[in-house]
C-alpha positions, -999 to 999 in steps of 0.1 A, spaced: -688 -183 823 -668 -190 792 -630 -196 789 -605 -170 778 -611 -155 744 -584 -159 718 -578 -135 691 -595 -146 659 -571 -170 641 -574 -180 605 -596 -210 599 -573 -240 593 -600 -267 593 -594 -290 563 -557 -283 560 -548 -318 570 -571 -333 544 -556 -311 517 -521 -320 527 -530 -357 527 -546 -355 493 -516 -339 478 -490 -361 495 -505 -396 489 -501 -396 451 -465 -386 455 -458 -413 480 -476 -439 459 -456 -429 428 -423 -432 447 -434 -467 459 -443 -478 424 -410 -465 411 -391 -485 437 -411 -517 429 -407 -511 391 -369 -507 395 -368 -539 414 -387 -557 387 -363 -543 360 -333 -553 380 -347 -588 385 -353 -591 347 -317 -579 340 -303 -604 364 -323 -632 348 -311 -622 313 -275 -620 325 -277 -654 342 -294 -670 312 -269 -656 288 -240 -668 309 -255 -703 313 -262 -705 275 -227 -694 266 -212 -720 290 -234 -747 276 -226 -739 240 -188 -735 246 -183 -771 257 -167 -796 232 -193 -811 209 -220 -785 216 -231 -756 195 -254 -726 192 -286 -746 194 -275 -761 228 -267 -726 240 -301 -713 230 -318 -742 247 -299 -737 279 -306 -699 279 -343 -704 274 -344 -730 301 -326 -707 325 -351 -679 319 -381 -701 325 -366 -716 357 -362 -681 371 -398 -672 364 -393 -646 337 -408 -642 302 -384 -648 274 -386 -625 244 -357 -638 224 -326 -660 228 -300 -660 200 -266 -677 199 -238 -675 174 -208 -698 174 -176 -697 155 -144 -717 159 -131 -695 188 -162 -682 208 -198 -687 215 -219 -655 220 -254 -657 235 -279 -628 236 -310 -631 258 -339 -606 259 -364 -608 287 -397 -590 292 -400 -566 321 -434 -565 340 -449 -530 340 -462 -509 368 -450 -475 356 -454 -467 319 -421 -450 310 -398 -479 320 -383 -502 292 -404 -531 282 -375 -555 276 -340 -559 289 -312 -578 270 -278 -591 280 -250 -607 259 -224 -631 271 -194 -646 253 -173 -677 262 -143 -692 245 -150 -725 228 -136 -756 244 -113 -775 220 -98 -809 221 -61 -810 217 -46 -845 213 -18 -855 237 7 -856 209 1 -820 200 5 -806 235 
């Protein structure tokens, strides 16, 4: 004796496999986008930090743009990023440092580099008699 007979239902064998094949690439792309965004934000933070450190180093009395560039490039290497360029300009009032850092790639349409600029007023010595 056989069990109760059900009306003929459409054959849904393989639907789970099809859904899995369609869903996995979308989930993987979202995961890669999240990781790529984190890598970009890390590079941006490294560039910002290095520019600030370079500007602070170059703004002290007796130091200049070469000291600012050295401090910025050291900060990038200490944070484990790849330096593309570090440029500093100094005049009598301010020091401006621009740092460009490479961004590792997982997704092709993200920017390859990120740059940040920081300015600091120059420290100046004022003799006691002029205060």
